[in-house]
Phi, psi and omega in degrees: 000133178289143177280144177295147177258123178256121180272134181220170177210154180199189187219149164263100188262125177249146173262185184288350176261010180065028175268146182264135178278121176235149179245152177249114185224129177053045175066023177222148172280136189216179173243150180292133179196165177189176187288145175288130175275154177305132177079003184263144173283156180296325179293317178297318178302314182301311181293316181300313182295319177300314182294317180296317186281341186241343184085358176296148178233359178225092184234129177257128179285134177244211186288150171290132182259318181165183181236146172231160174226142172210154179268142179204168175268120180269114184292338179277323178276343184058040178201168174290149180212168174252124175262121177257107184258131177258127187247136180233146170285139180221159179235130173265125185265128176073178177280123181229148176287146177249132179228111180295136177278090187296331179291346173259019177066022177272121184251344182207149173227138181218143168273120189250126176294146182309321183287345180267342184304313181303324179296316180291327180294342176295337177242059181218190180260153180303320181290330177287318175302315181300310186289326176294320178294331177298326179271312187275338186090180187291355178293346181276010180290000000 
């Protein structure tokens, strides 16, 4: 039986100091993303999910970076599923407060300097490492 495909979107969010926004969820460093709602565009989903998961309120959508897929257990479907995530570059404008969306198991949010990203990626997921490398290049190894 084929696993259901859940479409999601998220962002590689940079601030004005060129730091990358990363979230800490379920003991791994991750990027903000979430499921596409019925009738919603993928671009709107990406921005909405970034804002919901981080508390940012001024986010500018940039270029499409790429897509990733990973298998996971979907607690709402009560079965394994494939999450297809669409990733966009985004810019956070000005100094903004960050508020982790604790109901999504996010316990920490950090603006990460480029030279610190490879260290955090050691405790991340393969698809997150991949998509960050699509933007930053192989220096994020």
